[in-house]
N, C-alpha and C positions, 0 to 999 in steps of 0.2 A: 393316676398317681403322678408324682412329680418326676421330671426327667433327671433330676439330681437328688442325691440323698440329702434330706433335711438335716440341719444341725440339731443337737439335743435341745429340748425345750429350755428356754432361758438363756441361750447362747447370745452373747453380745458381740459387737463388732460389725464389720462390713464384709459382704460376700466377695467383692472384688472392687477394683477401681471404678468409682462412679464419676459420671460427667459433672462438670461444675454448673451447667445450666440445663434447662429442659423447656419443652413447649407445653403451654397450658391454655385452656379456653376461657375467655372472658366474655360475658354477656352484657353489652351496652344497654339493653332494654329497648332497642329500636328494630327488632326483628332480624338481627344479625348475630353472628358468633365470630369473635376475633381470636386468632392464635397469637399469644404473646410469649416472650421469653422470660423465664423465671429462674432464680437460683434453685438448685437442688437442695432441699433443706437437710439439716443434720438432726437426728433424733436426740431429744433430751431425756431426762429421767422418765421412765415408764412409757416411752414412745418407740415406735418402729417406723422405718421407711419402707413403703410397699411399692414395688415396681408394678405398675398397673397392667393387668392382662386384658381387662375389658371394663367398660364403664357405660351404663345405660342412660338414656335420656328419658326422664320421667315427665308425666303430664303436668306435675306441679312446677317443673322447670319452665314449661311452656306457659302455664297459666299465671305464674307469679313473677317471672323474671324476663323471659324472652321478649315479650311484646310491651313491656313497661313494668317498672318496679312496683310491687304491691306489698301491703302489710298484712299482718294477721294478729290474732288475739295475743295480748301481752306486750306488744311492741309500741303501743301508744302512738300509732300512726306512722312510725318510722318504717322505711322499706325493710323487708326481710333480708334482701340480698345486699351484701356489704362489699361488692366489687371484688370478690375473691375468685380463685379458680373454680369454675362451675363443676357440677356433677356430684350427686350423692349416692351413686350406685356402683362403687368400685369393687373389684376383686383382683387379687394379684399375689405376688410372691414377696415375702420380706427379704430385703437385701441389706438392711442395717438395723441394729437394735441399740437403744440407749441403755444407760445404767438402770438397774431395778426391774428390767423386764424378766419375768419369771415363767410365764406359761408358754410363750412363743419364742422362736429364735430364727436366725438367718436360715433361709431355705424353706421355711414353712409357707404353705399356700393358705390364704385367708379370704374371707368375705368381710367387708367393713360395714358394721352397723352404722347407719348414717348420721347419728346424733351423739354427741358427748354431753351427758348431763352432769349435774353437780356431784353425783355419786353418793349424796347424803340424804336427800329427801326420800320419803316413803316410796314414791314411784320409781326412782332410780334404784333403790335397794331391792325393788321387785323386778328389776331388769327393764323397766319401761322408761328408758332415757327419753323416748319420744314425748313423754308427759312430765318431764322434769318441771318442778314448781319453782325452782330458783332461776328465774329468767336471766339474770345477769351472768350466770355461770353455765348457761345452756348454749351450745354452739353446734350447728348442723354443718356437715361437710357440704361444700358447694353453695352455702348460703352465708354463714358467718365465719367460716374458716375454709381454707383451701380444700377443694374437693378432688374428685377422681378423673376429671377430663384433662388429664395430664399424663406425662410419662412416669411420674412418681407422685405419691401422695404421703404426707406425714400424718400418722394416725396414733391415737392413744391405744396402748395394748388392750385396755379395757373394752374397746369397741371392736376388737377382732373376734371373728367367729371362724372356727376351722372349716376349710373347704375340703369335704371328704374326697377320698379317692373315687374315681369314676365320674366326677363332675368336671366340666370345663370351666375356664374363667368366665365365659359368657353365662353359663349356668349360675355361677356365683354372683355375677352382677344382677341377674334377674331375681335371685333369692334375696339380695340385699334390700329390696324394696317391694316390688310387686308381688312376688310369691310369698314373702313374709306377711304382707298385708292380707292377701287372700287366705292364707292359713289361719291367721288370727280370727278373721271374720267368720270363716267356716267353723272353727273350733267353738266359737261362742254360740253358733246356732245349734251345735250338737248333732250335726248331720251324721247319720250312721247307716249301716247296711239295710237294704230293702227300701230305701226312700228315693223318691224322685227329687232331683235338684234342678231348680230354675236359675239360670244366670242371665241377668239383664245387662246388656252392654258387653260386647265381646272384644274389647280392647285387651291390652296385655294383662291387666288385673283380672278381667273376666275370663280370659283363656287360662290363666293360672288357677282361678277358682274351679273351672271345669276339670282340669287335670287333677287338682288336689281333692276335689269333691269325690271323684272316682276313687282316688287312693284311700279316702276315708270311708268308703263303702257305699256311696250312692249307686243305685242299680241302673239309673237312667239320668242323663244330663240333657236338659233342653235349654237352648240358648235363644236370646232375643236380641236382634241387631237391626239397625236401620240402614247401614251402608251395604249396598249390593257387592261392592268390591271386597269389603271385609267379610261378608258372608261367604264369598267364594274362597277366600283365604282360609277361613275357619273350617269349611267343609273339607279342605285338603289336609288339614291337620288330623282329622279324625277324633278330635277331643270332645265333640258333642254328638249325641244321637240324632237330634233334630234341631233345625234352626227355624225360628219363627220371625218373620219380618216385623219390625217395630212400627206398626201402623195402628189404625183404629180397631182392627180386628185381632190384635195380638193376644188379648186376654181370652177371647173366645177360641182362638186357635190353640192356645195352651190347654184350655179345658177340653177341647176335642181330642187332643193327644193323650189326655189322662182320664178319659171316660167320664168327664165332667167333674172329677174330684179336685183337680189342681195339684200343685206340688207341695210336698210336706216341708220342703225347705226352699226358700227363694232368697237370692242375694242380688242387690242392685249395685252394679259396678259402673253405671253410666253417669252417676252424679247429676242426673236430670230429673226434673219434676215428673214428666210423663213416664220415665223409666221406673221411678220409685212407685208410682201409682200402679204400673203393670205388675211389679213385684208383689205388692200387698193384695191386689185384686185377684191375681192368679195363684195365690197361696191357698193350700187346702185348709179345711177346718182343723183347728188346733195346730196350724202350721207355725213355722218360725221364719221370720224375715230378717235378714242382716243387711245393714246399710254400710257399704264400703266406699262408694264413690264420693269424691269431694265436690263441694259447691252445690248451688241450686237450693230448692226447697222441697219439703215433703208436704203434699196436699192430698188429703184423703177424707172420705166420708167415714165417720167414726163408728156409728152403731152397727150397720149391716156389714161393713167391710172389716172392722177391727173387733169390736166387742162381740158381736153375734157369732163370729167365726173363731173367737177365743185365740186370736193371734198373739204371738210374742214377738216384739221388735227389739233388735239389738243394734248397736252402732259400734264401729271398731275403727281405730286409727293406728295402722302399722302393727307390729308385733313387738314382743320383748326380745332381749338378747337370748334368753333361754329358748323362746319360741323359734327364733331364727336358726339357732343351732339344732333344735329338734327337727324342724322341717327339712333342713339341709341333709341331715342324717337319713330321714325317712325317704326322701327323694332318691338319694344315692342307693340305699338298700333296696328300693323298689326298682332300680334300673331305669328310672324315668329320665326324660330329656327336656328340661325347661326350655332349652335352646330352640325347640320346635316353634315357639311363639315369635321368634325373631324374623322379621321380614326384610330388614335392611341392616347390613353390617358395613361400616365405613372406617377408613383410617382416621386417626386423630386430626391429621392435616385437612380433612374434608369436613370438619365440624360444622361449618356454615351450611353446607349442603345437607348434612345430617339433621340439623335443627329445622331447616326448611321442610324437609320431608316429614319430620315428626309433627311440626306445627300444622301441616296441611292435612293431617289425619291419616297417618300411615296405616296400612292394613294390619300390621303387627308391630312388634317392638323394634326400636332403632337403637343400635349399639355402636359405640366407638371402640376401636382396637388400635392402640398406638403401634407404629412401626417399631420393630425390635422388641415387642412385648414378649414376656416369658411364654414358654410353650409347655403344655401338659400332654402326656401320652393320651391318645384317644382311647376311651373305653371299648372293650371288645364288642359289646352290644347293649343298646338301650332301646326302650320303647317309649311311645308318646303318652301312653296312659295305662291304667291298671285294668286287667281283665280283657275287655275287647276294645277295639278302636274303630268302631263302625263310622263310616262317613255319613254325615247327616244329610237331610234333605230340607229344602226351603219350603215352608208352608206359606201359602198366600193368604 
């Protein structure tokens, strides 16, 4: 819960005297991160100013911005990053609200859905701002508009999701992208009780998939990972039952763990061609395979691997506003701790170091926490996963 009583929903104004300037992170695209001074923005109609409690570094920040500006579909070759304050995974407390704000008010703790769409197209009206079809009116925090790697971030009220009691700001930052992505992908596979779940690639999204897969009913979670350091980190979290090394024997080792059957549900979070092949080849007959990882290619033999096993393949890109709100509520009600996947937490002033750690392949999630960030009361008790949290063992 918050340490101060929140204002009634829709309350406008400012919680207290705010500074005139703030520190924010800029990414030059040359494998560095710069701290720059910016004016603290004032909310306009339908906007709120959020004091950032935590902001995560995403793999897409590394892949598309940190080492050189890249484009993506719909931008006609123009760089996706527009030189704004970086970071699209913020969570924090509203400290100022503009005219017309009706659902949230000063003092409310929120997660920020990281894209503002046009609000009019079919995808936006379904809550999938991520898939807004009106490209000129689509803007992502940390990409085309100032993001969360700062002391404050100006956001549209329509992109705010309530941060439930019992969750920290770091939890909220994780839900803002990675856990929302994992939830949507798992939901589309229809994972349910009594099924074995295979998670290929145990980075932050993979670990989120492991935790949420258990929450959704998977009886057993098997992970596949190539990094020995990351395997050691994952084993310590207790989020998976077994860890299989990502080598030439990965599929046979998964089959051995499942009595030759394979896993009813498999999700690839690696974004790699070998990882996706492992997911489809280690899936059980009539299994469902979800593709969550960005980049790379899918290369597979069709007849024996896909057709004859009657596999269903789905692909998923982030979640909807409603999905993010749903998963945040479910995580809180389950007493879970997304924060368990964080391996490095650094002050905002150490952003350059934080990005170097993330780019080098951190064992877990890297999160920035500004000095003077708001503080939430710590929950009485939380668990890493649902049911049991057995530490896995590495299969050779």
